[in-house]
C-alpha positions, 0 to 999 in steps of 0.5 A: 867784295865779300869774303868767307871761309868754307869751314869744311875745307879749311884745315888751319894752315894759317896762310891767310892770317899771315898774308892778311892778318887784319882780315882773318882770325884763327880759332884757338881750338883747331886753328881754322880761319874765319873772316874778321868781317865779310865785307872787304875794305878797299885797302885789303882787297889785294891781300884777300885775293892773295890769301885766297890764291895761296890757300892750299884747300881753296877754302877762301871764297870771294864774291865780287860786288 
């Protein structure tokens, strides 16, 4: 599984980083999110799915293998 964040949609709500702190980092400038790594480790898959589902802007995009 791969993950990315659509920077045009992301509004910096920070929910993804609260749900999956090992997978998402927040910008110090505007609070927008970006994945720490594109490839999701197996132990983070469910957290990344939950983060994507919880994103108010639907900015987290998942690509299944």
